[in-house]
C-alpha positions in Angstrom: 0.2 -0.1 -0.1 1.1 3.5 -0.8 0.4 6.4 1.1 0.5 9.8 -0.2 1.4 12.8 1.8 1.5 16.6 1.1 5.2 17.7 1.7 8.3 16.2 1.8 11.0 16.5 4.2 14.3 15.8 5.1 18.1 16.9 6.3 20.2 18.7 3.7 23.5 21.2 4.2 22.3 24.5 4.6 25.2 27.0 4.7 27.3 24.0 5.4 25.0 22.8 8.3 22.8 19.7 8.4 19.2 21.2 8.6 15.8 19.8 8.8 14.0 20.9 5.7 10.3 20.7 4.5 9.7 21.3 0.9 6.4 22.7 0.6 5.1 23.4 -2.9 2.0 25.1 -1.1 4.0 27.8 0.5 4.9 30.9 -1.8 8.1 31.8 0.1 11.0 30.0 1.6 11.9 30.5 5.3 14.5 30.0 7.5 14.1 30.1 11.4 15.3 32.6 13.5 17.8 30.6 15.5 19.2 29.0 12.5 19.6 32.9 10.8 21.5 33.5 14.1 24.3 31.0 13.7 24.7 31.8 10.2 26.0 35.1 11.0 27.1 37.9 8.9 28.7 36.1 5.9 25.4 36.6 3.9 23.8 39.5 2.6 20.7 40.6 4.3 17.9 42.9 2.8 15.4 44.6 4.7 11.5 43.6 3.5 8.4 43.9 5.0 6.2 40.5 4.1 3.4 39.5 5.7 2.8 35.6 5.8 -0.4 34.0 6.1 -0.5 30.8 7.7 -2.9 27.7 8.1 -6.0 28.0 10.1 -7.4 30.9 11.9 -3.7 32.4 13.1 -2.8 35.9 12.5 0.0 36.6 9.9 3.1 36.4 10.7 5.7 39.2 9.8 9.3 39.1 8.6 11.6 42.0 7.7 14.6 40.0 7.0 16.1 38.2 3.9 19.2 36.2 3.5 20.1 36.3 0.0 22.3 33.5 -1.7 22.2 30.6 1.4 23.9 27.5 -0.2 21.4 24.2 -0.1 23.6 21.3 -1.2 21.8 18.4 -3.2 23.8 16.0 -4.5 27.3 17.8 -4.4 25.6 20.7 -6.4 24.8 24.2 -4.5 21.8 25.4 -5.2 21.2 29.2 -3.6 18.2 30.0 -1.9 16.8 33.4 -0.5 15.4 32.8 2.8 13.0 35.1 4.9 14.0 34.7 8.4 10.8 33.7 10.5 10.3 32.4 14.3 9.7 28.6 13.7 9.7 25.6 15.7 8.9 22.6 13.9 11.0 23.0 11.0 14.7 25.1 10.2 14.2 25.9 6.9 10.9 25.5 4.7 11.6 25.6 0.9 8.9 27.5 -1.2 7.5 27.2 -4.6 9.9 30.2 -5.2 12.6 28.1 -4.8 11.3 25.1 -6.3 10.4 26.6 -9.4 13.8 28.8 -9.7 15.2 25.1 -10.2 12.5 23.2 -11.7 12.1 20.9 -9.1 9.2 18.7 -9.6 7.8 17.4 -5.8 7.0 13.7 -5.2 5.3 13.5 -1.8 3.8 10.3 -2.5 8.0 8.9 -2.6 9.4 12.0 -0.3 11.6 13.1 -3.2 12.3 15.9 -4.9 13.5 15.5 -8.6 15.2 18.9 -10.3 15.7 19.3 -13.9 19.0 21.5 -14.1 19.8 23.1 -17.5 23.1 21.9 -18.8 23.5 19.7 -15.7 22.5 16.2 -14.8 19.1 15.5 -13.0 19.2 15.6 -9.6 17.3 13.5 -7.2 16.9 14.2 -3.3 15.3 11.3 -1.4 13.8 12.6 1.6 12.2 10.6 4.7 9.1 8.6 3.7 7.5 7.2 6.8 4.2 5.1 6.5 1.0 6.4 9.0 1.4 3.1 10.6 4.9 3.7 11.2 4.4 7.2 12.7 1.4 6.4 14.4 3.1 3.3 16.4 6.6 5.4 16.8 4.4 8.1 18.6 2.7 5.3 20.8 6.3 4.0 21.5 7.8 7.7 21.9 4.7 8.8 24.2 5.6 5.4 26.3 9.1 6.1 26.8 8.4 9.5 27.5 6.4 8.5 30.8 9.2 6.1 31.6 12.0 8.6 30.9 13.8 6.5 28.3 14.0 8.6 25.3 16.4 9.4 22.8 15.8 11.2 19.4 18.5 10.8 16.8 18.9 12.2 13.4 21.1 10.4 10.6 23.2 12.2 8.1 25.1 11.0 5.3 27.4 13.0 4.0 29.7 12.3 0.9 31.4 9.1 0.4 30.6 6.1 -2.5 27.5 4.4 -1.4 28.9 1.1 -3.1 31.6 0.7 -0.4 29.2 1.4 2.5 28.3 -1.8 4.2 24.8 -3.2 4.0 22.4 -2.4 6.7 22.2 -6.1 7.4 25.8 -5.9 8.1 25.5 -3.3 10.9 25.6 -5.0 14.3 23.6 -2.4 16.3 21.1 -2.1 13.4 21.0 -6.6 13.8 21.0 -5.9 18.0 17.8 -3.4 17.9 16.3 -4.6 14.7 12.6 -3.5 16.4 13.9 0.3 16.8 15.2 0.2 12.8 12.5 -1.9 11.1 9.9 0.9 10.9 12.7 3.3 9.4 12.8 1.2 6.5 11.7 3.2 3.0 
């Protein structure tokens, strides 16, 4: 059974740092959280803007006055620059909207949580994000809730940077994965 989602998400290198990113074709603009923007420092051009962003539901619009220009986002060793509005956000550190997606001729395949880029005079790039089933998410949420009550929760984000895929060990060859198969089984894509 294939379950479709209305977004794609994952971890990308943004300005050289592994960052949780939401690709949102329903969003007009692209955003960076205030805390990530602060960590970027003064190495990027900052422009003053006055943008009101309307959010889902009956929430009041959010206002931003700063856009960071030319922030490098890395997809398969290719740097794609982004102009990111600085916005207070908690769930995601960067939200990539239609402004960036259309600039790089990106096709968002939400069902498989991947983004394909057709760049002029370059090979096609494909980013494969996190693809969880609703059942795995629900079961994981129940398990996390149970572990929270017991005080035994560890949250981990794994990011693969560089290296040759052919030389990497297969997942079955990693001893900790075999030892804790019940933890890693829901993460299979």
